[in-house]
All heavy atoms as a GROMACS GRO file, in nm:
protein
  561
    1MET      N    1  -2.490   1.976  -0.098
    1MET     CA    2  -2.566   1.882  -0.177
    1MET      C    3  -2.474   1.810  -0.272
    1MET      O    4  -2.391   1.871  -0.337
    1MET     CB    5  -2.675   1.958  -0.254
    1MET     CG    6  -2.758   1.863  -0.338
    1MET     SD    7  -2.904   1.946  -0.401
    1MET     CE    8  -2.847   1.990  -0.561
    2ARG      N    9  -2.491   1.682  -0.285
    2ARG     CA   10  -2.409   1.604  -0.375
    2ARG      C   11  -2.479   1.586  -0.508
    2ARG      O   12  -2.596   1.553  -0.513
    2ARG     CB   13  -2.379   1.467  -0.316
    2ARG     CG   14  -2.290   1.476  -0.196
    2ARG     CD   15  -2.254   1.341  -0.147
    2ARG     NE   16  -2.169   1.356  -0.033
    2ARG     CZ   17  -2.087   1.262   0.009
    2ARG    NH1   18  -2.083   1.148  -0.050
    2ARG    NH2   19  -2.011   1.284   0.114
    3GLY      N   20  -2.405   1.604  -0.614
    3GLY     CA   21  -2.461   1.589  -0.746
    3GLY      C   22  -2.430   1.452  -0.803
    3GLY      O   23  -2.368   1.369  -0.738
    4PRO      N   24  -2.469   1.429  -0.925
    4PRO     CA   25  -2.446   1.299  -0.989
    4PRO      C   26  -2.298   1.265  -1.000
    4PRO      O   27  -2.261   1.149  -0.995
    4PRO     CB   28  -2.508   1.314  -1.128
    4PRO     CG   29  -2.589   1.438  -1.125
    4PRO     CD   30  -2.544   1.518  -1.008
    5SER      N   31  -2.213   1.366  -1.014
    5SER     CA   32  -2.070   1.338  -1.029
    5SER      C   33  -2.012   1.273  -0.902
    5SER      O   34  -1.918   1.196  -0.912
    5SER     CB   35  -1.994   1.463  -1.065
    5SER     OG   36  -2.003   1.557  -0.961
    6SER      N   37  -2.066   1.307  -0.786
    6SER     CA   38  -2.011   1.246  -0.665
    6SER      C   39  -2.037   1.097  -0.659
    6SER      O   40  -1.956   1.022  -0.609
    6SER     CB   41  -2.064   1.315  -0.540
    6SER     OG   42  -2.203   1.304  -0.531
    7THR      N   43  -2.150   1.052  -0.713
    7THR     CA   44  -2.178   0.908  -0.721
    7THR      C   45  -2.081   0.842  -0.816
    7THR      O   46  -2.027   0.736  -0.786
    7THR     CB   47  -2.323   0.885  -0.767
    7THR    OG1   48  -2.411   0.949  -0.679
    7THR    CG2   49  -2.355   0.737  -0.773
    8ALA      N   50  -2.057   0.907  -0.930
    8ALA     CA   51  -1.960   0.852  -1.026
    8ALA      C   52  -1.820   0.851  -0.966
    8ALA      O   53  -1.746   0.756  -0.986
    8ALA     CB   54  -1.963   0.935  -1.155
    9ASP      N   55  -1.785   0.957  -0.894
    9ASP     CA   56  -1.652   0.962  -0.830
    9ASP      C   57  -1.635   0.849  -0.731
    9ASP      O   58  -1.530   0.787  -0.724
    9ASP     CB   59  -1.632   1.096  -0.760
    9ASP     CG   60  -1.618   1.213  -0.856
    9ASP    OD1   61  -1.594   1.189  -0.976
    9ASP    OD2   62  -1.632   1.328  -0.810
   10GLN      N   63  -1.737   0.820  -0.652
   10GLN     CA   64  -1.731   0.713  -0.554
   10GLN      C   65  -1.717   0.579  -0.624
   10GLN      O   66  -1.644   0.491  -0.582
   10GLN     CB   67  -1.853   0.715  -0.464
   10GLN     CG   68  -1.854   0.831  -0.368
   10GLN     CD   69  -1.986   0.841  -0.290
   10GLN    OE1   70  -2.081   0.770  -0.316
   10GLN    NE2   71  -1.989   0.932  -0.195
   11SER      N   72  -1.790   0.561  -0.734
   11SER     CA   73  -1.782   0.438  -0.811
   11SER      C   74  -1.642   0.420  -0.868
   11SER      O   75  -1.584   0.309  -0.859
   11SER     CB   76  -1.885   0.439  -0.923
   11SER     OG   77  -1.871   0.325  -1.006
   12ASN      N   78  -1.586   0.527  -0.925
   12ASN     CA   79  -1.451   0.517  -0.980
   12ASN      C   80  -1.347   0.493  -0.871
   12ASN      O   81  -1.251   0.421  -0.893
   12ASN     CB   82  -1.415   0.644  -1.059
   12ASN     CG   83  -1.483   0.646  -1.193
   12ASN    OD1   84  -1.522   0.542  -1.248
   12ASN    ND2   85  -1.497   0.764  -1.248
   13LYS      N   86  -1.366   0.550  -0.755
   13LYS     CA   87  -1.274   0.529  -0.644
   13LYS      C   88  -1.278   0.382  -0.600
   13LYS      O   89  -1.176   0.320  -0.578
   13LYS     CB   90  -1.310   0.620  -0.527
   13LYS     CG   91  -1.208   0.623  -0.417
   13LYS     CD   92  -1.242   0.730  -0.316
   13LYS     CE   93  -1.130   0.747  -0.216
   13LYS     NZ   94  -1.156   0.857  -0.123
   14ALA      N   95  -1.399   0.328  -0.589
   14ALA     CA   96  -1.413   0.186  -0.552
   14ALA      C   97  -1.353   0.095  -0.657
   14ALA      O   98  -1.286  -0.003  -0.626
   14ALA     CB   99  -1.561   0.152  -0.529
   15THR      N  100  -1.372   0.131  -0.784
   15THR     CA  101  -1.314   0.052  -0.893
   15THR      C  102  -1.164   0.059  -0.888
   15THR      O  103  -1.095  -0.042  -0.903
   15THR     CB  104  -1.366   0.102  -1.028
   15THR    OG1  105  -1.509   0.090  -1.032
   15THR    CG2  106  -1.308   0.020  -1.142
   16ALA      N  107  -1.107   0.178  -0.866
   16ALA     CA  108  -0.962   0.192  -0.856
   16ALA      C  109  -0.906   0.109  -0.742
   16ALA      O  110  -0.802   0.045  -0.756
   16ALA     CB  111  -0.926   0.340  -0.838
   17GLN      N  112  -0.976   0.106  -0.629
   17GLN     CA  113  -0.931   0.026  -0.516
   17GLN      C  114  -0.933  -0.123  -0.551
   17GLN      O  115  -0.842  -0.199  -0.516
   17GLN     CB  116  -1.016   0.054  -0.394
   17GLN     CG  117  -0.992   0.192  -0.338
   17GLN     CD  118  -1.092   0.230  -0.227
   17GLN    OE1  119  -1.196   0.168  -0.214
   17GLN    NE2  120  -1.059   0.334  -0.154
   18ALA      N  121  -1.038  -0.166  -0.625
   18ALA     CA  122  -1.045  -0.307  -0.666
   18ALA      C  123  -0.930  -0.341  -0.763
   18ALA      O  124  -0.874  -0.450  -0.755
   18ALA     CB  125  -1.180  -0.336  -0.732
   19VAL      N  126  -0.900  -0.249  -0.853
   19VAL     CA  127  -0.790  -0.270  -0.948
   19VAL      C  128  -0.658  -0.287  -0.871
   19VAL      O  129  -0.581  -0.381  -0.896
   19VAL     CB  130  -0.780  -0.152  -1.047
   19VAL    CG1  131  -0.648  -0.152  -1.122
   19VAL    CG2  132  -0.898  -0.154  -1.143
   20LEU      N  133  -0.635  -0.199  -0.776
   20LEU     CA  134  -0.510  -0.206  -0.700
   20LEU      C  135  -0.502  -0.333  -0.614
   20LEU      O  136  -0.396  -0.393  -0.602
   20LEU     CB  137  -0.494  -0.080  -0.615
   20LEU     CG  138  -0.468   0.047  -0.695
   20LEU    CD1  139  -0.478   0.169  -0.604
   20LEU    CD2  140  -0.337   0.040  -0.770
   21ARG      N  141  -0.615  -0.371  -0.554
   21ARG     CA  142  -0.616  -0.496  -0.476
   21ARG      C  143  -0.583  -0.616  -0.563
   21ARG      O  144  -0.504  -0.704  -0.524
   21ARG     CB  145  -0.750  -0.516  -0.408
   21ARG     CG  146  -0.769  -0.434  -0.281
   21ARG     CD  147  -0.889  -0.480  -0.202
   21ARG     NE  148  -1.014  -0.480  -0.279
   21ARG     CZ  149  -1.096  -0.378  -0.290
   21ARG    NH1  150  -1.070  -0.264  -0.226
   21ARG    NH2  151  -1.206  -0.388  -0.362
   22ALA      N  152  -0.641  -0.622  -0.682
   22ALA     CA  153  -0.616  -0.735  -0.773
   22ALA      C  154  -0.470  -0.736  -0.819
   22ALA      O  155  -0.406  -0.842  -0.822
   22ALA     CB  156  -0.709  -0.726  -0.894
   23PHE      N  157  -0.418  -0.619  -0.852
   23PHE     CA  158  -0.278  -0.608  -0.894
   23PHE      C  159  -0.185  -0.654  -0.782
   23PHE      O  160  -0.095  -0.734  -0.803
   23PHE     CB  161  -0.248  -0.464  -0.933
   23PHE     CG  162  -0.106  -0.442  -0.974
   23PHE    CD1  163  -0.065  -0.463  -1.104
   23PHE    CD2  164  -0.013  -0.392  -0.882
   23PHE    CE1  165   0.069  -0.440  -1.142
   23PHE    CE2  166   0.120  -0.370  -0.920
   23PHE     CZ  167   0.159  -0.394  -1.049
   24GLU      N  168  -0.209  -0.603  -0.661
   24GLU     CA  169  -0.124  -0.635  -0.546
   24GLU      C  170  -0.134  -0.784  -0.510
   24GLU      O  171  -0.033  -0.846  -0.473
   24GLU     CB  172  -0.160  -0.548  -0.426
   24GLU     CG  173  -0.122  -0.404  -0.444
   24GLU     CD  174   0.027  -0.380  -0.454
   24GLU    OE1  175   0.106  -0.460  -0.406
   24GLU    OE2  176   0.064  -0.278  -0.514
   25ALA      N  177  -0.252  -0.842  -0.521
   25ALA     CA  178  -0.269  -0.983  -0.488
   25ALA      C  179  -0.188  -1.069  -0.587
   25ALA      O  180  -0.120  -1.164  -0.546
   25ALA     CB  181  -0.417  -1.022  -0.491
   26ALA      N  182  -0.196  -1.034  -0.713
   26ALA     CA  183  -0.119  -1.108  -0.815
   26ALA      C  184   0.031  -1.091  -0.791
   26ALA      O  185   0.108  -1.188  -0.802
   26ALA     CB  186  -0.159  -1.061  -0.955
   27ARG      N  187   0.071  -0.972  -0.755
   27ARG     CA  188   0.212  -0.944  -0.728
   27ARG      C  189   0.260  -1.024  -0.606
   27ARG      O  190   0.370  -1.080  -0.606
   27ARG     CB  191   0.231  -0.796  -0.704
   27ARG     CG  192   0.375  -0.755  -0.690
   27ARG     CD  193   0.384  -0.608  -0.666
   27ARG     NE  194   0.441  -0.545  -0.783
   27ARG     CZ  195   0.476  -0.420  -0.789
   27ARG    NH1  196   0.452  -0.340  -0.688
   27ARG    NH2  197   0.532  -0.371  -0.897
   28ALA      N  198   0.176  -1.029  -0.501
   28ALA     CA  199   0.211  -1.103  -0.380
   28ALA      C  200   0.225  -1.255  -0.408
   28ALA      O  201   0.301  -1.322  -0.340
   28ALA     CB  202   0.106  -1.079  -0.272
   29GLU      N  203   0.151  -1.300  -0.508
   29GLU     CA  204   0.161  -1.443  -0.545
   29GLU      C  205   0.283  -1.470  -0.632
   29GLU      O  206   0.308  -1.586  -0.669
   29GLU     CB  207   0.034  -1.485  -0.621
   29GLU     CG  208  -0.089  -1.487  -0.535
   29GLU     CD  209  -0.216  -1.513  -0.616
   29GLU    OE1  210  -0.206  -1.537  -0.739
   29GLU    OE2  211  -0.324  -1.509  -0.554
   30GLY      N  212   0.358  -1.366  -0.665
   30GLY     CA  213   0.479  -1.382  -0.745
   30GLY      C  214   0.452  -1.400  -0.894
   30GLY      O  215   0.538  -1.451  -0.966
   31ARG      N  216   0.335  -1.357  -0.939
   31ARG     CA  217   0.304  -1.370  -1.081
   31ARG      C  218   0.389  -1.272  -1.164
   31ARG      O  219   0.432  -1.168  -1.113
   31ARG     CB  220   0.158  -1.341  -1.106
   31ARG     CG  221   0.069  -1.447  -1.046
   31ARG     CD  222  -0.073  -1.421  -1.083
   31ARG     NE  223  -0.162  -1.520  -1.020
   31ARG     CZ  224  -0.290  -1.520  -1.038
   31ARG    NH1  225  -0.348  -1.431  -1.114
   31ARG    NH2  226  -0.363  -1.612  -0.980
   32PRO      N  227   0.410  -1.304  -1.291
   32PRO     CA  228   0.483  -1.211  -1.379
   32PRO      C  229   0.407  -1.078  -1.389
   32PRO      O  230   0.284  -1.072  -1.372
   32PRO     CB  231   0.485  -1.282  -1.513
   32PRO     CG  232   0.456  -1.426  -1.483
   32PRO     CD  233   0.374  -1.427  -1.358
   33SER      N  234   0.480  -0.973  -1.419
   33SER     CA  235   0.421  -0.839  -1.426
   33SER      C  236   0.299  -0.833  -1.518
   33SER      O  237   0.198  -0.770  -1.484
   33SER     CB  238   0.523  -0.738  -1.474
   33SER     OG  239   0.623  -0.719  -1.377
   34VAL      N  240   0.307  -0.897  -1.632
   34VAL     CA  241   0.196  -0.892  -1.727
   34VAL      C  242   0.068  -0.951  -1.664
   34VAL      O  243  -0.041  -0.899  -1.684
   34VAL     CB  244   0.230  -0.959  -1.862
   34VAL    CG1  245   0.247  -1.111  -1.847
   34VAL    CG2  246   0.125  -0.926  -1.967
   35GLU      N  247   0.081  -1.056  -1.588
   35GLU     CA  248  -0.034  -1.114  -1.520
   35GLU      C  249  -0.088  -1.024  -1.409
   35GLU      O  250  -0.209  -1.022  -1.385
   35GLU     CB  251   0.000  -1.253  -1.466
   35GLU     CG  252   0.019  -1.357  -1.574
   35GLU     CD  253   0.045  -1.495  -1.519
   35GLU    OE1  254   0.006  -1.524  -1.404
   35GLU    OE2  255   0.106  -1.576  -1.591
   36CYS      N  256  -0.001  -0.950  -1.344
   36CYS     CA  257  -0.045  -0.856  -1.241
   36CYS      C  258  -0.130  -0.746  -1.305
   36CYS      O  259  -0.236  -0.712  -1.253
   36CYS     CB  260   0.075  -0.796  -1.170
   36CYS     SG  261   0.177  -0.917  -1.080
   37TYR      N  262  -0.083  -0.693  -1.417
   37TYR     CA  263  -0.160  -0.590  -1.487
   37TYR      C  264  -0.291  -0.649  -1.539
   37TYR      O  265  -0.395  -0.584  -1.531
   37TYR     CB  266  -0.079  -0.530  -1.601
   37TYR     CG  267   0.023  -0.430  -1.552
   37TYR    CD1  268   0.154  -0.466  -1.524
   37TYR    CD2  269  -0.014  -0.298  -1.529
   37TYR    CE1  270   0.245  -0.374  -1.478
   37TYR    CE2  271   0.077  -0.205  -1.481
   37TYR     CZ  272   0.206  -0.244  -1.456
   37TYR     OH  273   0.297  -0.155  -1.409
   38ARG      N  274  -0.288  -0.771  -1.591
   38ARG     CA  275  -0.411  -0.834  -1.639
   38ARG      C  276  -0.513  -0.850  -1.527
   38ARG      O  277  -0.633  -0.835  -1.550
   38ARG     CB  278  -0.380  -0.968  -1.702
   38ARG     CG  279  -0.320  -0.958  -1.839
   38ARG     CD  280  -0.296  -1.094  -1.899
   38ARG     NE  281  -0.231  -1.081  -2.028
   38ARG     CZ  282  -0.155  -1.174  -2.083
   38ARG    NH1  283  -0.135  -1.289  -2.018
   38ARG    NH2  284  -0.098  -1.153  -2.199
   39ALA      N  285  -0.467  -0.880  -1.408
   39ALA     CA  286  -0.557  -0.894  -1.295
   39ALA      C  287  -0.623  -0.760  -1.266
   39ALA      O  288  -0.745  -0.754  -1.239
   39ALA     CB  289  -0.482  -0.945  -1.172
   40GLY      N  290  -0.549  -0.653  -1.271
   40GLY     CA  291  -0.605  -0.520  -1.252
   40GLY      C  292  -0.707  -0.485  -1.358
   40GLY      O  293  -0.813  -0.430  -1.330
   41VAL      N  294  -0.674  -0.515  -1.482
   41VAL     CA  295  -0.766  -0.488  -1.594
   41VAL      C  296  -0.894  -0.570  -1.577
   41VAL      O  297  -1.005  -0.518  -1.598
   41VAL     CB  298  -0.699  -0.517  -1.730
   41VAL    CG1  299  -0.801  -0.511  -1.843
   41VAL    CG2  300  -0.584  -0.419  -1.755
   42ALA      N  301  -0.881  -0.694  -1.536
   42ALA     CA  302  -0.998  -0.778  -1.515
   42ALA      C  303  -1.089  -0.719  -1.407
   42ALA      O  304  -1.212  -0.724  -1.420
   42ALA     CB  305  -0.956  -0.921  -1.479
   43ALA      N  306  -1.029  -0.664  -1.304
   43ALA     CA  307  -1.109  -0.602  -1.198
   43ALA      C  308  -1.184  -0.481  -1.252
   43ALA      O  309  -1.302  -0.458  -1.219
   43ALA     CB  310  -1.018  -0.561  -1.080
   44TRP      N  311  -1.120  -0.400  -1.335
   44TRP     CA  312  -1.187  -0.285  -1.395
   44TRP      C  313  -1.302  -0.331  -1.483
   44TRP      O  314  -1.412  -0.276  -1.477
   44TRP     CB  315  -1.087  -0.201  -1.476
   44TRP     CG  316  -1.151  -0.072  -1.522
   44TRP    CD1  317  -1.235  -0.057  -1.627
   44TRP    CD2  318  -1.140   0.056  -1.458
   44TRP    NE1  319  -1.276   0.074  -1.635
   44TRP    CE2  320  -1.219   0.144  -1.533
   44TRP    CE3  321  -1.073   0.104  -1.347
   44TRP    CZ2  322  -1.232   0.279  -1.499
   44TRP    CZ3  323  -1.083   0.237  -1.317
   44TRP    CH2  324  -1.163   0.323  -1.391
   45ARG      N  325  -1.277  -0.430  -1.566
   45ARG     CA  326  -1.380  -0.478  -1.658
   45ARG      C  327  -1.497  -0.540  -1.584
   45ARG      O  328  -1.611  -0.532  -1.630
   45ARG     CB  329  -1.319  -0.577  -1.757
   45ARG     CG  330  -1.217  -0.507  -1.845
   45ARG     CD  331  -1.200  -0.560  -1.981
   45ARG     NE  332  -1.322  -0.571  -2.056
   45ARG     CZ  333  -1.351  -0.671  -2.138
   45ARG    NH1  334  -1.265  -0.769  -2.153
   45ARG    NH2  335  -1.464  -0.674  -2.204
   46LEU      N  336  -1.472  -0.599  -1.470
   46LEU     CA  337  -1.580  -0.654  -1.389
   46LEU      C  338  -1.673  -0.541  -1.340
   46LEU      O  339  -1.795  -0.555  -1.342
   46LEU     CB  340  -1.523  -0.730  -1.269
   46LEU     CG  341  -1.622  -0.802  -1.180
   46LEU    CD1  342  -1.694  -0.912  -1.258
   46LEU    CD2  343  -1.550  -0.864  -1.062
   47ALA      N  344  -1.612  -0.430  -1.304
   47ALA     CA  345  -1.691  -0.316  -1.256
   47ALA      C  346  -1.755  -0.238  -1.371
   47ALA      O  347  -1.858  -0.172  -1.350
   47ALA     CB  348  -1.602  -0.223  -1.174
   48HIS      N  349  -1.694  -0.244  -1.490
   48HIS     CA  350  -1.743  -0.166  -1.603
   48HIS      C  351  -1.753  -0.253  -1.728
   48HIS      O  352  -1.681  -0.232  -1.826
   48HIS     CB  353  -1.650  -0.046  -1.630
   48HIS     CG  354  -1.646   0.052  -1.519
   48HIS    ND1  355  -1.750   0.140  -1.495
   48HIS    CD2  356  -1.551   0.078  -1.427
   48HIS    CE1  357  -1.717   0.214  -1.390
   48HIS    NE2  358  -1.598   0.179  -1.347
   49PRO      N  359  -1.843  -0.350  -1.730
   49PRO     CA  360  -1.853  -0.440  -1.845
   49PRO      C  361  -1.900  -0.372  -1.973
   49PRO      O  362  -1.881  -0.424  -2.082
   49PRO     CB  363  -1.954  -0.547  -1.798
   49PRO     CG  364  -2.034  -0.480  -1.694
   49PRO     CD  365  -1.939  -0.384  -1.625
   50GLU      N  366  -1.958  -0.253  -1.958
   50GLU     CA  367  -2.007  -0.180  -2.075
   50GLU      C  368  -1.896  -0.110  -2.152
   50GLU      O  369  -1.915  -0.067  -2.266
   50GLU     CB  370  -2.113  -0.076  -2.032
   50GLU     CG  371  -2.057   0.048  -1.964
   50GLU     CD  372  -2.011   0.033  -1.820
   50GLU    OE1  373  -2.023  -0.077  -1.762
   50GLU    OE2  374  -1.959   0.132  -1.766
   51GLN      N  375  -1.779  -0.100  -2.093
   51GLN     CA  376  -1.668  -0.029  -2.158
   51GLN      C  377  -1.594  -0.121  -2.256
   51GLN      O  378  -1.582  -0.240  -2.233
   51GLN     CB  379  -1.571   0.024  -2.054
   51GLN     CG  380  -1.631   0.135  -1.969
   51GLN     CD  381  -1.534   0.187  -1.866
   51GLN    OE1  382  -1.425   0.135  -1.845
   51GLN    NE2  383  -1.573   0.294  -1.796
   52ALA      N  384  -1.543  -0.060  -2.361
   52ALA     CA  385  -1.462  -0.134  -2.457
   52ALA      C  386  -1.337  -0.186  -2.386
   52ALA      O  387  -1.281  -0.120  -2.298
   52ALA     CB  388  -1.420  -0.041  -2.572
   53PRO      N  389  -1.293  -0.307  -2.422
   53PRO     CA  390  -1.176  -0.365  -2.355
   53PRO      C  391  -1.052  -0.276  -2.356
   53PRO      O  392  -0.981  -0.266  -2.256
   53PRO     CB  393  -1.151  -0.494  -2.433
   53PRO     CG  394  -1.285  -0.530  -2.489
   53PRO     CD  395  -1.351  -0.399  -2.518
   54GLU      N  396  -1.028  -0.210  -2.470
   54GLU     CA  397  -0.909  -0.122  -2.480
   54GLU      C  398  -0.918  -0.006  -2.384
   54GLU      O  399  -0.821   0.032  -2.320
   54GLU     CB  400  -0.891  -0.073  -2.623
   54GLU     CG  401  -0.865  -0.181  -2.726
   54GLU     CD  402  -0.994  -0.247  -2.776
   54GLU    OE1  403  -1.106  -0.200  -2.742
   54GLU    OE2  404  -0.982  -0.348  -2.847
   55TYR      N  405  -1.035   0.055  -2.375
   55TYR     CA  406  -1.055   0.169  -2.286
   55TYR      C  407  -1.040   0.125  -2.141
   55TYR      O  408  -0.973   0.192  -2.061
   55TYR     CB  409  -1.193   0.230  -2.310
   55TYR     CG  410  -1.221   0.348  -2.220
   55TYR    CD1  411  -1.164   0.472  -2.246
   55TYR    CD2  412  -1.305   0.335  -2.109
   55TYR    CE1  413  -1.188   0.580  -2.164
   55TYR    CE2  414  -1.330   0.444  -2.026
   55TYR     CZ  415  -1.272   0.566  -2.053
   55TYR     OH  416  -1.295   0.672  -1.972
   56ALA      N  417  -1.102   0.011  -2.108
   56ALA     CA  418  -1.093  -0.040  -1.971
   56ALA      C  419  -0.948  -0.069  -1.934
   56ALA      O  420  -0.904  -0.039  -1.821
   56ALA     CB  421  -1.177  -0.166  -1.957
   57ALA      N  422  -0.874  -0.125  -2.027
   57ALA     CA  423  -0.731  -0.155  -2.000
   57ALA      C  424  -0.653  -0.027  -1.975
   57ALA      O  425  -0.572  -0.022  -1.881
   57ALA     CB  426  -0.673  -0.233  -2.117
   58LYS      N  427  -0.677   0.075  -2.056
   58LYS     CA  428  -0.608   0.202  -2.036
   58LYS      C  429  -0.638   0.262  -1.900
   58LYS      O  430  -0.549   0.315  -1.832
   58LYS     CB  431  -0.643   0.301  -2.146
   58LYS     CG  432  -0.583   0.266  -2.279
   58LYS     CD  433  -0.628   0.363  -2.387
   58LYS     CE  434  -0.576   0.322  -2.523
   58LYS     NZ  435  -0.620   0.412  -2.627
   59ARG      N  436  -0.763   0.258  -1.861
   59ARG     CA  437  -0.801   0.314  -1.731
   59ARG      C  438  -0.737   0.237  -1.617
   59ARG      O  439  -0.686   0.296  -1.522
   59ARG     CB  440  -0.954   0.313  -1.716
   59ARG     CG  441  -1.030   0.403  -1.811
   59ARG     CD  442  -1.007   0.552  -1.788
   59ARG     NE  443  -1.034   0.598  -1.655
   59ARG     CZ  444  -1.148   0.651  -1.611
   59ARG    NH1  445  -1.247   0.666  -1.695
   59ARG    NH2  446  -1.162   0.689  -1.487
   60ALA      N  447  -0.743   0.103  -1.624
   60ALA     CA  448  -0.685   0.022  -1.516
   60ALA      C  449  -0.536   0.042  -1.505
   60ALA      O  450  -0.482   0.061  -1.394
   60ALA     CB  451  -0.718  -0.125  -1.540
   61VAL      N  452  -0.466   0.044  -1.618
   61VAL     CA  453  -0.321   0.062  -1.616
   61VAL      C  454  -0.286   0.201  -1.563
   61VAL      O  455  -0.188   0.218  -1.487
   61VAL     CB  456  -0.259   0.035  -1.755
   61VAL    CG1  457  -0.113   0.077  -1.760
   61VAL    CG2  458  -0.272  -0.113  -1.788
   62ALA      N  459  -0.364   0.301  -1.599
   62ALA     CA  460  -0.340   0.435  -1.546
   62ALA      C  461  -0.351   0.438  -1.394
   62ALA      O  462  -0.270   0.504  -1.327
   62ALA     CB  463  -0.440   0.534  -1.609
   63VAL      N  464  -0.448   0.367  -1.340
   63VAL     CA  465  -0.464   0.360  -1.194
   63VAL      C  466  -0.341   0.294  -1.132
   63VAL      O  467  -0.283   0.346  -1.034
   63VAL     CB  468  -0.592   0.282  -1.156
   63VAL    CG1  469  -0.592   0.247  -1.007
   63VAL    CG2  470  -0.716   0.362  -1.193
   64ILE      N  471  -0.299   0.183  -1.189
   64ILE     CA  472  -0.183   0.110  -1.134
   64ILE      C  473  -0.058   0.196  -1.142
   64ILE      O  474   0.016   0.209  -1.043
   64ILE     CB  475  -0.164  -0.024  -1.210
   64ILE    CG1  476  -0.284  -0.117  -1.182
   64ILE    CG2  477  -0.033  -0.090  -1.170
   64ILE    CD1  478  -0.293  -0.236  -1.275
   65LEU      N  479  -0.034   0.258  -1.257
   65LEU     CA  480   0.086   0.338  -1.272
   65LEU      C  481   0.086   0.461  -1.181
   65LEU      O  482   0.191   0.502  -1.133
   65LEU     CB  483   0.104   0.380  -1.418
   65LEU     CG  484   0.135   0.268  -1.515
   65LEU    CD1  485   0.144   0.323  -1.656
   65LEU    CD2  486   0.263   0.195  -1.478
   66SER      N  487  -0.032   0.517  -1.158
   66SER     CA  488  -0.038   0.636  -1.072
   66SER      C  489   0.009   0.607  -0.930
   66SER      O  490   0.056   0.696  -0.860
   66SER     CB  491  -0.179   0.694  -1.070
   66SER     OG  492  -0.266   0.611  -0.992
   67VAL      N  493   0.001   0.482  -0.892
   67VAL     CA  494   0.041   0.443  -0.755
   67VAL      C  495   0.183   0.382  -0.754
   67VAL      O  496   0.257   0.403  -0.658
   67VAL     CB  497  -0.060   0.344  -0.695
   67VAL    CG1  498  -0.012   0.286  -0.564
   67VAL    CG2  499  -0.196   0.410  -0.679
   68HIS      N  500   0.219   0.311  -0.859
   68HIS     CA  501   0.340   0.230  -0.854
   68HIS      C  502   0.459   0.288  -0.934
   68HIS      O  503   0.565   0.227  -0.931
   68HIS     CB  504   0.312   0.089  -0.904
   68HIS     CG  505   0.231   0.012  -0.804
   68HIS    ND1  506   0.284  -0.042  -0.692
   68HIS    CD2  507   0.099  -0.014  -0.800
   68HIS    CE1  508   0.188  -0.101  -0.622
   68HIS    NE2  509   0.074  -0.085  -0.685
   69VAL      N  510   0.440   0.398  -1.001
   69VAL     CA  511   0.552   0.455  -1.075
   69VAL      C  512   0.594   0.584  -1.010
   69VAL      O  513   0.512   0.671  -0.981
   69VAL     CB  514   0.513   0.480  -1.223
   69VAL    CG1  515   0.622   0.559  -1.294
   69VAL    CG2  516   0.490   0.348  -1.296
   70ASN      N  517   0.720   0.594  -0.985
   70ASN     CA  518   0.776   0.714  -0.922
   70ASN      C  519   0.878   0.770  -1.021
   70ASN      O  520   0.985   0.716  -1.035
   70ASN     CB  521   0.840   0.678  -0.790
   70ASN     CG  522   0.890   0.801  -0.718
   70ASN    OD1  523   0.861   0.913  -0.756
   70ASN    ND2  524   0.969   0.781  -0.615
   71LEU      N  525   0.841   0.876  -1.089
   71LEU     CA  526   0.932   0.938  -1.183
   71LEU      C  527   1.015   1.044  -1.113
   71LEU      O  528   0.961   1.121  -1.033
   71LEU     CB  529   0.852   1.003  -1.297
   71LEU     CG  530   0.768   0.911  -1.382
   71LEU    CD1  531   0.690   0.991  -1.483
   71LEU    CD2  532   0.856   0.807  -1.451
   72ARG      N  533   1.141   1.048  -1.142
   72ARG     CA  534   1.224   1.152  -1.087
   72ARG      C  535   1.314   1.207  -1.194
   72ARG      O  536   1.358   1.136  -1.283
   72ARG     CB  537   1.305   1.107  -0.967
   72ARG     CG  538   1.350   0.965  -0.964
   72ARG     CD  539   1.448   0.942  -0.854
   72ARG     NE  540   1.573   0.911  -0.920
   72ARG     CZ  541   1.657   0.817  -0.880
   72ARG    NH1  542   1.632   0.752  -0.773
   72ARG    NH2  543   1.766   0.794  -0.947
   73ALA      N  544   1.340   1.329  -1.183
   73ALA     CA  545   1.431   1.395  -1.276
   73ALA      C  546   1.566   1.412  -1.210
   73ALA      O  547   1.576   1.467  -1.100
   73ALA     CB  548   1.374   1.530  -1.317
   74ASP      N  549   1.666   1.360  -1.274
   74ASP     CA  550   1.800   1.377  -1.220
   74ASP      C  551   1.853   1.514  -1.261
   74ASP      O  552   1.843   1.555  -1.376
   74ASP     CB  553   1.893   1.267  -1.275
   74ASP     CG  554   1.857   1.130  -1.222
   74ASP    OD1  555   1.805   1.124  -1.109
   74ASP    OD2  556   1.879   1.030  -1.294
   75ALA      N  557   1.903   1.583  -1.162
   75ALA     CA  558   1.951   1.721  -1.190
   75ALA      C  559   2.091   1.720  -1.239
   75ALA      O  560   2.169   1.640  -1.228
   75ALA     CB  561   1.940   1.805  -1.065
   0.00000   0.00000   0.00000
């Protein structure tokens, strides 16, 4: 049985995909990095207009960084 959290999880997954698509589309157009991130934030805010802009920006950037940043530790 699926509970309420699974609906929220699906919504967040769809939002994350929209954020990444917007970011990648801006990047493919050769836009500056700041505009690529703004496109991702705009996609998040479109899906979650009830959220404060600062919170929405943090969530969108976290999604983008989770996919596009590869940290490595040099031994």
